[in-house]
Residue frames as a rotation matrix with the C-alpha (Angstrom) as fourth column:
VAL 1
0.224 -0.974 -0.026 122.37
0.283 0.090 -0.955 186.72
0.933 0.206 0.296 85.76
ILE 2
0.900 -0.046 -0.434 124.02
0.417 -0.205 0.886 186.90
-0.129 -0.978 -0.166 89.12
ASN 3
0.488 -0.717 0.498 126.59
0.117 -0.511 -0.851 189.58
0.865 0.474 -0.165 88.68
GLU 4
-0.509 -0.813 -0.283 129.30
0.442 0.035 -0.896 190.70
0.738 -0.582 0.342 91.15
ASP 5
-0.661 0.288 0.693 127.10
-0.597 -0.761 -0.253 193.19
0.454 -0.581 0.675 92.94
THR 6
0.467 0.884 -0.010 124.23
-0.694 0.374 0.616 190.69
0.548 -0.281 0.788 93.44
ALA 7
0.311 -0.392 -0.866 126.74
0.333 0.898 -0.287 187.91
0.890 -0.199 0.410 94.44
ALA 8
-0.740 -0.657 0.143 128.31
0.153 -0.372 -0.916 190.19
0.655 -0.656 0.375 97.08
LYS 9
-0.410 0.651 0.639 124.99
-0.825 -0.564 0.045 191.43
0.390 -0.508 0.768 98.46
TYR 10
0.638 0.759 0.130 123.56
-0.737 0.553 0.389 187.81
0.223 -0.344 0.912 98.92
ASP 11
-0.118 -0.805 0.581 126.84
-0.849 0.385 0.362 186.01
-0.515 -0.451 -0.729 99.55
ILE 12
0.693 0.390 0.606 126.32
0.079 0.795 -0.602 183.79
-0.717 0.465 0.520 96.44
PRO 13
-0.370 -0.883 0.290 128.59
0.472 0.090 0.877 182.97
-0.800 0.461 0.383 93.45
VAL 14
-0.239 0.190 -0.952 128.50
-0.797 -0.598 0.081 184.75
-0.554 0.778 0.295 90.05
GLY 15
-0.869 -0.075 0.489 126.74
0.189 0.863 0.468 182.62
-0.458 0.499 -0.736 87.44
ALA 16
-0.759 0.634 -0.150 123.69
-0.323 -0.167 0.931 181.94
0.565 0.755 0.332 85.40
LEU 17
-0.641 0.616 0.458 120.45
-0.553 0.044 -0.832 182.04
-0.533 -0.787 0.312 87.35
VAL 18
-0.871 0.484 0.083 117.87
0.445 0.706 0.551 179.37
0.208 0.517 -0.830 86.56
TYR 19
-0.830 0.553 0.074 114.77
-0.556 -0.812 -0.175 181.52
-0.036 -0.186 0.982 86.06
SER 20
0.269 0.946 0.179 112.38
-0.890 0.315 -0.330 178.74
-0.368 -0.071 0.927 85.02
ILE 21
-0.760 -0.423 0.493 112.31
-0.259 0.893 0.367 175.08
-0.596 0.151 -0.789 84.26
ILE 22
-0.195 0.689 -0.698 110.42
-0.936 0.082 0.342 173.64
0.293 0.720 0.629 81.25
GLU 23
0.282 0.463 0.840 108.33
-0.729 0.673 -0.126 170.68
-0.623 -0.577 0.528 82.32
ASP 24
0.736 -0.067 0.674 109.95
0.256 0.949 -0.185 167.39
-0.627 0.308 0.715 81.16
GLY 25
0.863 -0.499 -0.080 112.73
-0.319 -0.415 -0.852 169.38
0.392 0.761 -0.517 79.52
PRO 26
0.272 -0.839 -0.472 116.48
0.282 0.538 -0.794 168.67
0.920 0.083 0.383 80.05
GLY 27
-0.586 -0.453 0.672 116.82
-0.440 -0.518 -0.734 170.87
0.680 -0.725 0.104 83.09
HIS 28
0.321 0.766 0.556 113.80
-0.929 0.141 0.343 169.27
0.184 -0.627 0.757 84.75
LEU 29
0.882 0.020 -0.471 115.05
-0.062 0.995 -0.074 165.72
0.467 0.095 0.879 84.02
ALA 30
-0.053 -0.989 -0.141 118.55
0.221 0.126 -0.967 166.70
0.974 -0.083 0.212 85.32
GLY 31
0.197 0.238 -0.951 117.16
0.955 0.172 0.241 167.94
0.221 -0.956 -0.194 88.63
LEU 32
-0.823 -0.431 0.370 117.64
0.361 -0.900 -0.243 171.71
0.437 -0.067 0.897 88.26
HIS 33
0.019 0.801 -0.598 115.54
0.975 -0.147 -0.166 173.94
-0.221 -0.580 -0.784 90.45
VAL 34
0.571 0.205 0.795 114.41
0.399 -0.916 -0.050 177.51
0.718 0.346 -0.605 90.02
ASP 35
0.897 -0.262 0.356 116.96
-0.418 -0.767 0.487 179.85
0.145 -0.585 -0.798 91.57
ASP 36
0.602 -0.768 0.221 119.80
0.608 0.620 0.497 177.52
-0.518 -0.165 0.839 91.11
ILE 37
0.678 -0.482 -0.555 122.94
-0.603 -0.796 -0.045 179.31
-0.420 0.365 -0.831 90.00
ILE 38
0.856 -0.429 0.288 124.97
0.516 0.740 -0.432 177.49
-0.028 0.519 0.854 87.27
VAL 39
0.689 -0.662 -0.294 128.61
-0.427 -0.699 0.573 178.35
-0.585 -0.269 -0.765 87.84
LYS 40
-0.513 -0.847 -0.140 130.32
-0.628 0.259 0.734 175.79
-0.585 0.464 -0.665 85.57
ALA 41
0.830 0.531 -0.169 129.51
-0.502 0.580 -0.642 173.63
-0.243 0.618 0.748 82.47
ASP 42
0.696 -0.674 -0.249 131.98
0.514 0.709 -0.483 170.76
0.502 0.209 0.839 82.40
ASP 43
0.040 -0.765 -0.642 135.23
0.965 -0.138 0.224 172.54
-0.260 -0.629 0.733 83.25
THR 44
-0.502 -0.148 0.852 134.12
0.592 -0.777 0.213 175.93
0.631 0.611 0.478 81.82
ASP 45
-0.774 0.222 -0.594 133.35
0.402 -0.553 -0.730 178.86
-0.490 -0.803 0.338 84.11
ILE 46
-0.234 0.777 0.584 129.84
0.834 -0.149 0.532 180.31
0.501 0.611 -0.613 83.52
PRO 47
-0.915 -0.203 -0.349 129.76
0.368 -0.774 -0.515 183.96
-0.165 -0.599 0.783 84.56
ASP 48
-0.520 0.738 -0.430 126.39
-0.617 -0.673 -0.409 184.71
-0.591 0.053 0.805 82.88
SER 49
0.310 0.765 0.565 123.45
-0.066 0.610 -0.790 183.25
-0.948 0.208 0.239 80.93
GLU 50
0.720 -0.086 -0.688 125.04
-0.682 -0.272 -0.679 184.25
-0.128 0.959 -0.254 77.52
SER 51
-0.406 -0.914 -0.019 128.14
-0.914 0.406 -0.016 182.16
0.022 0.011 -1.000 78.38
LEU 52
-0.439 0.327 0.837 125.88
-0.224 0.862 -0.455 179.22
-0.870 -0.388 -0.305 79.29
GLY 53
0.667 0.739 -0.092 123.91
-0.244 0.099 -0.965 179.60
-0.704 0.666 0.247 76.07
ARG 54
0.377 -0.620 -0.688 127.12
-0.920 -0.167 -0.354 179.66
0.104 0.767 -0.633 73.97
TYR 55
-0.633 -0.674 0.380 128.48
-0.734 0.679 -0.019 176.60
-0.245 -0.292 -0.925 75.69
ILE 56
-0.134 0.694 0.708 125.27
-0.010 0.713 -0.701 174.59
-0.991 -0.101 -0.089 75.33
SER 57
0.761 0.527 -0.379 124.88
-0.385 -0.103 -0.917 175.59
-0.523 0.843 0.125 71.70
SER 58
-0.059 -0.888 -0.455 128.37
-0.997 0.077 -0.020 174.20
0.053 0.453 -0.890 71.03
LYS 59
-0.720 -0.094 0.687 127.08
-0.322 0.923 -0.212 170.75
-0.615 -0.374 -0.695 71.97
SER 60
-0.692 0.502 -0.519 124.98
-0.422 0.302 0.855 168.28
0.585 0.811 0.002 70.02
VAL 61
0.344 0.899 0.271 121.60
-0.893 0.225 0.389 166.74
0.288 -0.376 0.881 70.97
GLY 62
0.867 0.063 -0.495 122.30
0.061 0.971 0.231 163.81
0.495 -0.230 0.838 73.30
ASP 63
-0.249 -0.968 0.032 125.58
0.136 -0.068 -0.988 165.15
0.959 -0.241 0.149 74.64
VAL 64
0.661 0.371 -0.652 125.84
0.675 0.085 0.733 165.08
0.328 -0.925 -0.194 78.42
VAL 65
-0.030 -0.643 0.766 127.16
-0.008 -0.766 -0.643 168.17
1.000 -0.025 0.018 80.18
LYS 66
-0.129 -0.132 -0.983 128.29
0.943 0.290 -0.163 168.23
0.306 -0.948 0.087 83.81
LEU 67
0.270 0.253 0.929 126.81
0.028 -0.966 0.255 171.36
0.962 -0.043 -0.268 85.51
THR 68
-0.670 -0.365 -0.646 128.18
0.699 -0.016 -0.715 172.76
0.251 -0.931 0.265 88.79
VAL 69
0.041 0.878 0.477 125.26
0.266 -0.470 0.842 174.36
0.963 0.092 -0.253 90.51
PHE 70
-0.975 -0.220 0.017 124.94
0.049 -0.292 -0.955 176.46
0.215 -0.931 0.296 93.71
ARG 71
-0.040 0.999 -0.031 121.71
0.085 0.035 0.996 175.80
0.996 0.038 -0.086 95.53
ASP 72
0.813 0.514 0.276 120.83
-0.191 -0.212 0.958 177.15
0.551 -0.831 -0.074 99.02
GLY 73
0.565 -0.671 0.481 124.42
-0.802 -0.308 0.513 177.29
-0.196 -0.675 -0.711 100.18
GLU 74
0.276 -0.441 0.854 125.52
0.000 0.889 0.458 174.00
-0.961 -0.126 0.246 98.65
THR 75
-0.214 -0.317 -0.924 127.44
-0.950 -0.152 0.272 173.13
-0.227 0.936 -0.269 95.49
LEU 76
0.325 0.425 0.845 126.02
-0.179 0.905 -0.387 170.30
-0.929 -0.025 0.370 93.46
THR 77
-0.754 -0.507 -0.417 126.98
-0.514 0.062 0.855 168.48
-0.408 0.860 -0.307 90.31
LEU 78
0.222 0.920 0.322 124.20
-0.223 0.369 -0.902 167.57
-0.949 0.129 0.287 87.86
ASP 79
-0.841 -0.429 0.330 124.43
0.221 0.285 0.933 165.87
-0.495 0.857 -0.145 84.45
ILE 80
0.180 0.884 -0.431 122.14
-0.332 -0.358 -0.873 167.38
-0.926 0.300 0.229 81.88
THR 81
-0.401 -0.216 0.890 121.54
0.678 0.583 0.447 165.77
-0.616 0.783 -0.087 78.51
ILE 82
-0.777 0.030 -0.629 121.26
-0.329 -0.871 0.364 168.26
-0.537 0.490 0.687 75.63
GLY 83
-0.075 0.875 0.478 117.83
0.449 0.457 -0.768 168.25
-0.891 0.157 -0.427 74.11
ASP 84
-0.669 0.032 0.743 116.43
0.729 -0.171 0.663 169.12
0.148 0.985 0.091 70.77
LEU 85
-0.855 0.320 -0.408 114.94
-0.105 -0.878 -0.468 172.72
-0.508 -0.357 0.784 70.95
ASN 86
-0.617 0.683 -0.391 112.34
-0.664 -0.184 0.725 171.74
0.423 0.707 0.567 68.35
GLN 87
-0.200 0.535 -0.821 111.02
0.213 0.841 0.497 169.06
0.956 -0.075 -0.282 70.67
LEU 88
-0.900 -0.102 -0.424 110.90
0.434 -0.107 -0.895 170.93
0.046 -0.989 0.141 73.94
GLY 89
0.111 0.994 -0.021 107.64
0.952 -0.100 0.288 171.95
0.284 -0.052 -0.957 75.34
SER 90
-0.445 -0.174 0.879 106.73
0.118 -0.984 -0.134 175.41
0.888 0.044 0.458 76.68
THR 91
0.706 0.707 -0.035 104.99
0.092 -0.043 0.995 174.57
0.702 -0.706 -0.095 79.91
VAL 92
-0.281 -0.753 0.595 106.88
-0.579 -0.361 -0.731 176.13
0.765 -0.550 -0.335 82.88
LEU 93
-0.358 0.066 -0.931 107.13
0.499 0.857 -0.131 173.60
0.789 -0.511 -0.340 85.70
ASN 94
-0.180 0.452 -0.874 104.70
0.977 -0.021 -0.212 174.57
-0.114 -0.892 -0.438 88.45
ASP 95
0.560 0.375 0.739 104.29
0.576 -0.817 -0.022 177.92
0.596 0.438 -0.673 86.77
GLU 96
0.744 -0.383 -0.547 107.33
0.489 -0.246 0.837 178.98
-0.455 -0.890 0.005 88.92
TYR 97
0.638 -0.538 0.550 109.78
0.283 -0.501 -0.818 181.72
0.716 0.678 -0.168 88.09
GLY 98
0.268 -0.602 -0.752 112.95
0.963 0.166 0.210 182.58
-0.002 -0.781 0.624 89.92
GLY 99
-0.272 -0.506 0.818 114.91
0.516 -0.794 -0.320 185.69
0.812 0.336 0.478 90.79
GLU 100
0.551 0.635 0.542 112.78
-0.031 -0.633 0.773 187.11
0.834 -0.443 -0.330 93.54
LYS 101
0.882 -0.201 -0.426 115.00
0.469 0.303 0.829 185.81
-0.038 -0.931 0.362 96.36
TYR 102
-0.214 -0.977 -0.020 117.92
0.926 -0.210 0.315 187.61
-0.311 0.049 0.949 94.83
GLY 103
0.016 0.349 -0.937 116.05
0.185 -0.922 -0.340 190.84
-0.983 -0.168 -0.079 94.17
LEU 104
-0.875 -0.483 -0.026 115.85
0.023 -0.096 0.995 190.19
-0.483 0.871 0.095 90.47
ARG 105
-0.489 0.789 0.371 112.11
0.785 0.213 0.581 190.49
0.380 0.576 -0.724 89.90
């Protein structure tokens, strides 16, 4: 989570930090990167990971959600297709985890 203190310190927005990407999962296929910060899902503000989880869980498999993402000083819009949790793998893409660049590891 990028809270207000972290956001102010690093001049980034408050939001849900992408900590890891599951290989061939919805985030990977949508183009998310480790250390992206998700600030909106459709038109809903996402102040933290819990809010993102609640929003995603309100959707059905196959629904498309428009994510507003902050990455390296730019704001991007990515479409993510909601996947079936029972069919997701567990391999972390490139064995890469985020948070370090924002002092969160």
